[in-house]
C-alpha positions as CSV (number, residue, x, y, z in Angstrom):
1,M,8.0,-14.0,-9.9
2,G,7.7,-10.3,-9.3
3,T,8.8,-7.7,-11.7
4,A,12.3,-6.4,-12.7
5,R,11.4,-2.8,-11.7
6,R,12.1,-1.8,-8.2
7,F,11.4,1.1,-5.9
8,A,14.3,2.9,-4.4
9,D,14.6,3.5,-0.7
10,W,13.8,7.0,0.5
11,Q,17.3,7.5,1.9
12,S,18.8,6.9,-1.5
13,R,17.4,10.1,-2.8
14,D,19.4,13.3,-2.7
15,E,18.2,16.8,-1.8
16,A,17.6,17.7,-5.5
17,Q,15.0,15.0,-5.8
18,H,12.8,16.0,-2.9
19,G,10.4,18.2,-4.9
20,A,10.0,15.7,-7.7
21,A,9.5,12.8,-5.3
22,L,6.7,14.8,-3.5
23,A,5.0,15.6,-6.8
24,T,5.3,11.9,-7.9
25,A,3.8,10.8,-4.6
26,R,0.8,13.1,-4.9
27,A,0.2,12.0,-8.5
28,R,0.3,8.4,-7.4
29,L,-2.1,9.0,-4.5
30,A,-4.6,10.6,-6.9
31,R,-4.3,7.8,-9.5
32,I,-3.2,4.6,-7.8
33,G,-4.1,5.3,-4.1
34,Q,-7.6,6.2,-5.1
35,R,-7.9,3.2,-7.4
36,L,-6.9,0.9,-4.6
37,G,-9.4,2.6,-2.2
38,A,-6.5,3.2,0.2
39,V,-6.8,7.0,0.6
40,A,-9.2,8.4,3.2
41,A,-8.2,12.1,2.7
42,E,-5.4,14.0,0.9
43,M,-3.7,16.8,2.8
44,P,-3.5,20.2,1.2
45,P,-0.1,21.2,0.0
46,D,1.9,23.8,1.9
47,P,4.2,25.3,-0.8
48,G,6.1,27.6,1.6
49,R,7.1,24.8,3.9
50,E,7.7,22.2,1.2
51,S,10.1,24.5,-0.7
52,T,12.4,24.8,2.3
53,L,12.4,21.4,3.8
54,T,15.3,20.7,6.2
55,G,16.1,18.2,8.9
56,P,17.0,14.5,9.2
57,L,13.8,13.4,7.4
58,A,13.8,16.1,4.8
59,G,12.0,14.9,1.6
60,L,10.3,11.9,3.3
61,V,6.7,11.5,2.2
62,Y,4.4,9.8,4.7
63,V,0.7,9.0,5.4
64,A,-1.1,8.3,8.6
65,K,-3.8,5.8,9.3
66,D,-7.2,7.5,9.6
67,M,-7.5,7.0,13.3
68,I,-4.6,9.3,14.0
69,A,-5.8,12.9,14.4
70,T,-4.0,15.3,12.0
71,G,-5.5,18.5,13.1
72,V,-6.6,19.1,9.5
73,H,-9.7,17.0,9.2
74,A,-11.8,14.7,11.4
75,P,-10.6,11.1,11.3
76,S,-13.0,8.4,10.1
77,W,-11.9,5.6,12.4
78,G,-12.9,3.5,9.4
79,R,-16.6,4.4,9.9
80,A,-19.0,5.9,7.3
81,V,-19.3,9.2,9.3
82,P,-16.2,11.1,10.4
83,C,-15.6,11.6,14.1
84,T,-16.3,15.3,14.2
85,G,-15.4,15.6,17.9
86,V,-11.8,14.7,17.3
87,T,-9.8,17.8,16.5
88,A,-6.5,17.8,18.4
89,R,-3.4,16.7,16.5
90,A,-1.7,13.5,17.6
91,T,1.6,14.1,19.3
92,V,3.3,11.4,17.3
93,L,3.1,13.6,14.1
94,D,5.1,16.5,15.6
95,P,8.6,15.0,15.5
96,L,8.1,13.9,11.9
97,E,7.0,17.3,10.8
98,A,9.8,19.0,12.8
99,A,12.4,16.7,11.1
100,G,11.2,17.7,7.6
101,A,8.8,14.9,6.7
102,T,5.6,15.7,4.7
103,L,2.2,14.3,5.5
104,V,0.4,13.9,2.2
105,A,-2.7,11.8,3.1
106,T,-4.5,9.7,5.6
107,S,-5.1,6.0,4.8
108,E,-8.2,3.9,4.9
109,M,-8.6,1.3,7.6
110,T,-11.1,-1.3,8.8
111,E,-13.9,0.0,11.1
112,L,-12.6,0.7,14.6
113,A,-9.3,-1.1,13.6
114,Y,-11.0,-4.4,14.6
115,E,-10.7,-6.6,11.5
116,P,-7.5,-8.4,10.4
117,S,-8.8,-9.2,6.9
118,G,-9.3,-5.6,5.8
119,H,-13.1,-6.1,5.5
120,N,-15.0,-2.8,5.7
121,V,-18.6,-2.6,4.6
122,S,-19.2,1.1,5.1
123,R,-16.1,2.5,3.4
124,G,-15.2,-0.3,1.0
125,R,-12.3,-2.7,0.8
126,V,-8.7,-1.6,0.2
127,L,-7.4,-3.5,-2.9
128,N,-4.1,-5.4,-2.6
129,P,-1.7,-3.9,-5.2
130,W,-0.3,-7.3,-6.0
131,R,-3.7,-9.0,-6.8
132,F,-7.1,-7.3,-6.4
133,D,-8.8,-10.6,-5.5
134,R,-6.6,-11.1,-2.4
135,I,-6.9,-9.3,0.9
136,A,-4.7,-6.4,1.7
137,G,-4.8,-7.4,5.4
138,G,-6.0,-5.3,8.3
139,S,-6.6,-3.2,10.1
140,S,-3.9,-0.9,8.7
141,S,-4.9,-1.9,5.1
142,G,-4.5,1.5,3.4
143,S,-1.1,2.3,5.0
144,A,0.4,-1.0,3.8
145,A,-1.1,-0.7,0.3
146,L,0.1,2.9,-0.2
147,V,3.7,2.0,0.8
148,A,3.6,-1.1,-1.5
149,A,2.3,1.0,-4.4
150,G,5.0,3.7,-4.1
151,C,2.5,6.4,-3.0
152,C,4.6,7.3,0.0
153,D,7.9,6.4,1.7
154,V,6.6,5.6,5.2
155,A,3.1,5.1,6.7
156,L,1.9,5.1,10.2
157,G,-0.5,2.4,11.3
158,S,-1.7,0.8,14.5
159,D,-1.1,-2.7,15.9
160,T,-3.3,-4.1,18.7
161,G,-3.1,-7.8,17.6
162,G,-1.2,-7.7,14.3
163,S,-2.7,-4.8,12.4
164,V,0.6,-3.7,11.1
165,R,2.3,-7.0,10.6
166,I,-0.6,-8.8,8.8
167,P,-1.0,-6.2,6.0
168,A,2.8,-6.0,5.7
169,H,2.8,-9.8,4.9
170,C,-0.1,-9.4,2.5
171,C,1.3,-6.3,0.7
172,G,5.0,-7.3,0.7
173,V,6.4,-4.4,2.7
174,T,8.6,-4.0,5.9
175,A,6.9,-3.0,9.1
176,L,7.7,-2.4,12.8
177,K,5.4,-3.1,15.8
178,P,7.4,-1.3,18.6
179,T,7.7,-2.2,22.2
180,L,4.5,-1.4,24.2
181,G,4.5,2.2,25.3
182,A,7.4,3.3,23.1
183,L,5.3,5.9,21.2
184,P,2.6,8.3,22.5
185,L,-1.0,7.5,21.8
186,D,-2.7,10.7,22.5
187,G,-4.8,11.8,19.5
188,V,-5.0,8.1,18.4
189,M,-8.3,6.1,18.6
190,P,-8.0,3.5,21.3
191,L,-9.1,-0.1,20.7
192,A,-7.7,-2.2,23.6
193,P,-5.5,0.1,25.6
194,S,-3.5,-2.7,27.3
195,L,-2.4,-3.9,23.8
196,D,-2.5,-0.8,21.6
197,T,0.7,0.4,19.8
198,L,1.4,2.6,16.8
199,G,3.4,1.0,14.0
200,L,5.4,1.9,10.9
201,F,5.6,0.7,7.3
202,A,8.3,1.3,4.8
203,R,9.9,-0.5,1.9
204,S,13.1,-1.3,3.8
205,A,14.4,-1.8,7.3
206,A,17.0,0.8,6.5
207,D,14.3,3.5,6.0
208,L,12.6,2.4,9.3
209,A,15.9,2.6,11.1
210,R,16.3,6.3,10.0
211,V,12.7,7.2,11.0
212,W,12.6,5.4,14.3
213,P,15.0,7.5,16.4
214,V,13.0,10.6,15.3
215,L,9.8,9.1,16.6
216,A,11.3,7.5,19.6
217,G,13.1,10.7,20.7
218,T,16.7,9.6,20.5
219,A,19.3,12.0,19.3
220,S,20.6,10.0,16.3
221,P,20.2,6.7,14.6
222,P,21.7,3.9,16.7
223,A,24.7,2.0,15.3
224,P,23.5,-1.0,13.4
225,T,23.6,-4.1,15.5
226,L,23.2,-7.6,14.4
227,P,21.7,-10.2,16.7
228,R,24.0,-13.2,17.2
229,V,21.5,-16.0,17.8
230,A,17.9,-16.5,16.7
231,V,15.3,-19.2,17.7
232,L,13.2,-20.5,15.0
233,L,9.9,-21.7,16.5
234,T,9.4,-25.0,14.8
235,D,5.9,-25.5,16.1
236,T,4.8,-22.5,14.1
237,L,6.2,-24.1,10.9
238,D,4.3,-27.3,11.8
239,E,1.0,-25.2,11.7
240,S,1.9,-23.4,8.5
241,E,1.2,-24.0,4.8
242,P,4.0,-25.4,2.7
243,D,4.7,-22.2,0.8
244,V,5.0,-20.3,4.0
245,V,7.4,-22.9,5.4
246,R,9.5,-22.9,2.2
247,A,9.9,-19.1,2.3
248,C,10.8,-19.1,6.0
249,E,13.4,-21.8,5.6
250,E,15.0,-19.9,2.7
251,A,15.0,-16.7,4.7
252,V,16.7,-18.5,7.6
253,A,19.4,-19.8,5.2
254,T,19.9,-16.2,4.0
255,L,20.2,-14.9,7.6
256,A,22.7,-17.7,8.4
257,A,24.8,-16.5,5.5
258,A,24.7,-13.0,7.1
259,G,26.2,-14.5,10.3
260,L,23.1,-15.3,12.4
261,G,23.2,-18.5,14.3
262,T,19.8,-20.3,14.5
263,L,18.5,-22.7,17.1
264,R,15.3,-24.7,16.4
265,R,12.9,-25.0,19.3
266,E,9.2,-25.5,20.0
267,G,7.7,-22.9,22.3
268,F,4.9,-20.9,20.8
269,P,3.3,-19.2,23.8
270,D,-0.3,-20.5,23.5
271,A,-1.2,-19.2,27.0
272,A,-0.2,-15.7,26.0
273,D,-2.2,-16.0,22.8
274,R,-5.3,-17.1,24.8
275,H,-5.0,-14.2,27.2
276,A,-4.4,-11.8,24.4
277,L,-7.8,-12.7,22.9
278,V,-9.5,-12.2,26.3
279,V,-7.9,-8.7,26.7
280,L,-8.6,-7.7,23.1
281,Q,-12.2,-8.7,23.1
282,A,-13.0,-7.4,26.6
283,E,-11.2,-4.0,26.3
284,A,-12.5,-3.3,22.7
285,A,-16.1,-3.9,23.8
286,H,-15.8,-1.5,26.8
287,T,-13.8,1.1,24.8
288,H,-16.5,1.2,22.1
289,M,-19.6,0.2,24.1
290,A,-21.5,3.2,22.7
291,R,-21.2,1.8,19.2
292,I,-22.5,-1.7,19.9
293,D,-26.2,-0.6,19.5
294,D,-25.4,2.1,16.9
295,P,-27.1,1.1,13.6
296,G,-24.3,2.9,11.8
297,T,-21.8,0.2,13.1
298,E,-21.3,-2.7,10.8
299,P,-23.4,-5.7,12.0
300,V,-20.5,-8.2,12.2
301,L,-18.5,-5.7,14.2
302,R,-21.5,-5.1,16.5
303,R,-21.7,-8.9,17.2
304,R,-18.0,-9.1,17.9
305,L,-18.1,-6.2,20.3
306,R,-21.1,-7.6,22.0
307,K,-19.2,-10.9,22.5
308,G,-16.5,-9.0,24.4
309,L,-19.1,-7.6,26.8
310,A,-19.8,-11.2,27.9
311,I,-16.3,-11.6,29.3
312,D,-16.3,-11.3,33.1
313,A,-14.3,-8.4,34.6
314,R,-12.5,-10.9,36.8
315,D,-11.4,-12.9,33.8
316,L,-10.0,-9.7,32.2
317,A,-8.2,-8.9,35.4
318,D,-6.8,-12.4,35.6
319,S,-5.5,-12.2,32.1
320,L,-3.7,-8.9,32.8
321,A,-2.4,-10.1,36.1
322,V,-0.4,-13.0,34.6
323,R,1.1,-11.0,31.7
324,A,4.4,-10.1,33.4
325,A,5.0,-13.8,34.4
326,L,4.2,-15.0,30.9
327,R,6.5,-12.4,29.4
328,E,9.4,-13.6,31.6
329,A,8.6,-17.2,30.8
330,F,8.9,-16.4,27.1
331,L,12.1,-14.5,27.5
332,S,13.7,-17.1,29.6
333,G,12.2,-20.1,27.7
334,P,12.1,-19.9,23.9
335,L,14.4,-16.9,23.9
336,A,16.9,-18.3,26.4
337,G,20.5,-17.9,25.0
338,A,19.2,-16.0,22.0
339,D,18.5,-12.5,20.9
340,V,15.4,-12.8,18.7
341,V,12.7,-15.3,17.8
342,L,11.8,-16.1,14.1
343,L,8.3,-17.2,13.0
344,P,5.9,-16.6,10.1
345,V,3.8,-13.5,10.2
346,M,0.8,-15.7,9.1
347,P,0.5,-19.5,8.9
348,I,-1.4,-19.2,5.7
349,M,-0.9,-17.7,2.2
350,T,-2.7,-14.4,1.7
351,P,-6.3,-15.6,1.1
352,P,-8.8,-14.6,-1.5
353,V,-11.2,-11.9,-0.3
354,A,-14.2,-14.3,-0.3
355,E,-12.6,-16.7,2.2
356,V,-12.5,-14.1,5.0
357,D,-15.6,-12.1,4.1
358,P,-18.4,-13.0,6.5
359,D,-21.0,-12.1,3.9
360,S,-19.6,-14.5,1.3
361,A,-20.7,-18.1,0.8
362,A,-17.0,-19.1,0.6
363,F,-16.3,-17.6,4.1
364,D,-14.0,-19.8,6.2
365,P,-13.8,-18.7,9.8
366,K,-10.6,-20.8,10.3
367,H,-8.8,-18.6,7.8
368,L,-10.0,-15.4,9.5
369,Y,-8.7,-16.7,12.8
370,A,-5.4,-17.8,11.3
371,L,-4.6,-14.3,10.1
372,S,-3.6,-13.1,13.6
373,R,-2.7,-16.5,15.1
374,F,1.0,-15.8,15.3
375,T,0.8,-12.0,16.0
376,R,-1.5,-11.5,19.0
377,F,0.9,-12.8,21.6
378,V,3.5,-10.2,20.7
379,N,1.1,-7.4,21.7
380,Y,0.1,-9.1,24.9
381,L,3.8,-9.6,25.9
382,G,4.6,-6.0,24.9
383,L,7.5,-7.0,22.7
384,P,8.8,-5.4,19.5
385,A,8.5,-7.2,16.2
386,L,9.7,-6.6,12.6
387,A,7.9,-8.0,9.6
388,L,10.0,-8.6,6.5
389,P,9.0,-9.7,3.0
390,I,10.9,-12.9,2.3
391,G,9.6,-14.3,-1.0
392,F,6.4,-15.2,-2.8
393,D,3.9,-18.1,-2.6
394,R,2.6,-20.2,-5.5
395,N,-0.1,-17.5,-6.2
396,D,2.7,-14.9,-6.7
397,M,1.8,-13.2,-3.4
398,P,4.3,-12.0,-0.8
399,V,5.2,-14.0,2.3
400,G,6.4,-12.3,5.5
401,L,8.7,-13.3,8.3
402,Q,8.3,-12.0,11.9
403,I,11.3,-11.2,14.0
404,V,10.4,-10.7,17.7
405,G,12.9,-9.2,20.1
406,R,13.2,-8.3,23.8
407,P,11.7,-5.0,25.0
408,G,13.5,-2.0,23.6
409,T,15.6,-3.8,21.0
410,E,14.2,-2.1,17.9
411,A,17.8,-1.3,16.8
412,Q,18.7,-5.0,16.8
413,L,15.6,-5.8,14.7
414,F,16.6,-3.2,12.2
415,G,20.1,-4.5,12.0
416,L,18.9,-8.0,11.2
417,G,16.4,-6.6,8.7
418,R,19.1,-4.6,6.9
419,A,21.4,-7.6,6.8
420,F,18.7,-9.7,5.2
421,Q,17.6,-7.0,2.7
422,A,21.2,-6.4,1.6
423,R,21.1,-9.9,0.3
424,T,17.6,-10.0,-1.2
425,D,15.4,-7.7,-3.3
426,W,11.9,-8.8,-2.2
427,H,11.2,-5.5,-0.4
428,G,11.6,-3.2,-3.4
429,R,9.6,-5.0,-6.0
430,V,6.8,-3.2,-7.8
431,P,3.4,-4.9,-7.4
432,H,2.0,-6.5,-10.5
433,A,-1.5,-5.1,-10.5
434,I,-0.4,-1.5,-10.5
435,A,2.9,-1.6,-12.5
436,D,1.4,0.2,-15.5
437,D,0.0,3.0,-13.3
438,I,3.5,3.4,-11.8
439,I,4.9,4.1,-15.2
440,E,2.1,6.5,-16.0
441,T,2.6,8.5,-12.9
442,G,6.3,9.0,-13.4
443,W,9.0,6.4,-12.7
444,A,11.4,7.0,-9.8
445,A,13.9,4.1,-9.7
C-alpha cells in the first residue's frame, strides 16, 4: 500500500534549500500539475523578491484556488471564460506574501465551486494523482491534487459544504476548514455567504499550524495543545462502508495511544444537515442568478441553481434563524464533556469518476449526495474541522478522518493532527500515478 518514497514537510527545509524547492515546484507544476489538469494559471517569477525571501514563511510555495483574485490575472471561477471584471487582489494573500511565501499558480476548480465530485465540463476534470479513474473531489480539486503531487507546500481553497475536506480525503492530504468568519473573503467569489469559508491544504498538520497564525493575524504560532477527550459519532460509522470504518477505528486506536480519551455516542446533527442544504441551495441560486439562463453555464449546474430559486424566502430565513440554537445543541449534546468530535470525511470510498458524472450511464446520485453527507453540517454550525489522511481502502485510495472542534479551536485541531502524524506516515506518501514524474522533476525528500 502506498510507496516507500515520502515528501518532506515544508518546515523541515532549511534556508539553503529555498531556491531549489521553488525551482522544483515550478518544474512539477509544468509537468505534473498540467498533466493532472490542476493548474489554471502559472504566476510569473519575481527574481528580485525570490532571491531575498525573509519572514516566518520564507521559502513556502503556495497556490490559490482560481476563485481568489490574485491581482495578476482574471480568475476563472471554474468557468470557460475568465471573469474579466475581477481585478482587486484578495486580502487573504497579503499576509502570506508579507511573511515570505511565494504564490506560483492558481488551481483549477469546479464551476462556481458548486460540485463535490470535481466534475467540470467547460474546463475539464482534475485527475486524482493516486488513480486517474477516481475523482479528485471538489470543488477545490486542483488545490488538493497539487499538494498531493508535491507541486506546492500549501494551497488555498474554499469550503461551503465540504469543498476542502472532500478533496483532502480523495487526494490523501491534510486540510483545515476554519471557524466561520476567521478569514477575510473580500476578493473571493461568493457561493453561499452564510456558509462560505476559505480553507487550507498541506501535507501535514504541522505545516498548517505554522501557516495559520500568519493568516489569522496572531503574533506567533500557538503552543501545541492536545484535546483530552473526543467523541466518536458511531451513527456515522453505521452509515459508512467497511473500509472507511476500518480506517477510522485504526485511527482512533492511534489517537488513544497518543493520550486521547474517546467516548462513543450517536448524535449526527441531521437537522443541521437539512438546514445546510436549504441555505446552500437558496443562497447559491440568488448569488449566481445571472448565470442560471447563461448558455455558457454547464447545464447540470443551471438546473441545480434553478432548483435553489424554488426555495421560499421564508424557508431560508427559518433555516438561518435556528442556526444558533442547533449549534448550541451540538456543543452541549454530542460534544458534552469532550473537546472534539471524530467522524469520517466521507461515508464512502473515493468513487470512480463515472459513478458521480451526471453524463455517464453509470451515474449514481446516491454516491454524489454521499460525498458531502458528513461535511455540510460543519459549515452550517460555523465550526472548525481538520481532515487527516488515516490509511487506504481496498482500491489503494486514501481515506480521511474529520476532527470537528468548538469555534476558535484551530490550535487544538492542529495539536491532535500533529500527535497523530507523529505516529503515522500516511500524510507524506507519494501518489502512485505520478511517482515516476516526481523522480523526473527532481526528488526532494
